[in-house]
C-alpha positions in Angstrom: 0.0 -0.2 0.2 2.0 3.3 -1.3 -0.7 5.4 1.2 0.5 3.7 4.2 4.7 4.6 3.1 3.7 8.4 2.8 5.2 8.6 6.0 6.4 5.7 8.1 4.2 6.4 11.5 1.5 8.4 10.5 -1.2 6.7 10.7 -3.5 9.8 11.1 -2.3 11.3 7.7 -3.0 7.8 5.9 -6.7 8.1 7.6 -7.1 11.0 5.9 -5.6 10.1 2.3 -7.2 7.3 2.5 -10.7 9.3 3.2 -9.7 11.4 0.1 -9.6 8.4 -2.4 -12.8 6.9 -1.3 -14.2 9.9 -2.1 -12.6 10.1 -5.2 -13.7 6.9 -6.1 -17.3 7.6 -5.0 -18.4 10.6 -6.0 -15.2 12.2 -8.2 -11.9 11.6 -9.8 -8.9 11.5 -7.8 -7.4 14.6 -8.7 -10.7 16.4 -8.1 -11.2 14.6 -4.9 -6.9 15.5 -3.6 -8.3 19.3 -5.1 -10.6 20.1 -1.8 -8.7 17.5 0.8 -6.7 18.6 3.2 -3.5 17.8 5.4 -3.4 19.0 8.9 -0.4 17.1 10.6 0.7 17.6 13.7 5.0 18.2 14.7 6.9 15.9 17.1 6.2 13.4 19.3 1.9 13.5 19.8 -0.2 11.0 22.3 -3.5 9.8 20.5 -5.6 6.6 21.2 -3.7 5.1 19.2 -0.5 5.2 21.0 2.6 7.6 20.7 3.4 9.1 17.5 7.0 10.5 16.6 6.2 12.9 13.3 9.6 14.3 12.4 10.4 17.4 9.8 11.6 14.9 7.6 7.5 13.7 7.4 6.7 16.7 7.2 8.9 17.2 4.1 6.8 14.3 2.5 3.8 15.3 3.0 4.6 18.3 1.4 6.1 16.4 -1.1 2.4 14.8 -1.7 0.3 17.0 -1.2 2.2 19.7 -4.1 2.2 16.7 -6.3 -1.9 16.3 -5.8 -2.8 20.0 -5.6 -4.1 19.6 -2.3 -7.0 22.1 -1.5 -4.9 22.7 1.9 -1.7 22.3 4.2 -1.4 23.1 7.5 0.0 22.0 11.0 -1.3 22.5 14.5 -0.2 23.9 16.7 2.0 26.7 15.7 2.7 27.7 19.4 4.2 23.8 19.5 7.0 24.3 16.5 9.6 25.2 19.4 11.9 23.1 21.0 11.4 22.1 25.0 12.8 24.6 27.4 10.6 22.8 30.1 7.1 23.6 29.5 4.3 21.4 28.8 3.5 19.4 25.7 1.4 22.2 24.6 4.1 24.2 24.4 7.2 22.0 22.2 7.4 20.0 19.9 9.5 17.5 21.6 11.7 16.6 19.0 15.0 17.8 18.1 14.0 21.1 15.8 15.2 24.5 15.4 12.3 27.0 16.2 9.6 26.9 13.6 11.4 24.6 11.4 7.7 22.8 10.4 6.3 26.0 9.9 9.3 26.6 7.1 8.0 23.5 5.5 4.4 24.2 5.6 5.2 27.5 4.3 6.7 26.4 1.1 3.3 24.7 -0.2 2.2 26.5 -3.3 -1.3 24.8 -4.0 
């Protein structure tokens, strides 16, 4: 499955892309579905009902390449206040990974649609 390899550890992105693909099969072409879809990633360490995942800046670059190739409508991330290295605050104040401030934002800013 090519879509599951978009991000090695990114179950959320895989699900989003699968939904976009399903819409394309049911109601419109894949290109039309992608052009109305979006990717909203979360950078760094995150914990959800499926367990803990780490989404790296390199993973964001992979998402950017997919978004550019398929001309999706929107490529964004949650949340800008986490786009910095940790200096002691809570999980909502940093990414939890080794990075320079605004690394994820710089990838997102490259998206041109």
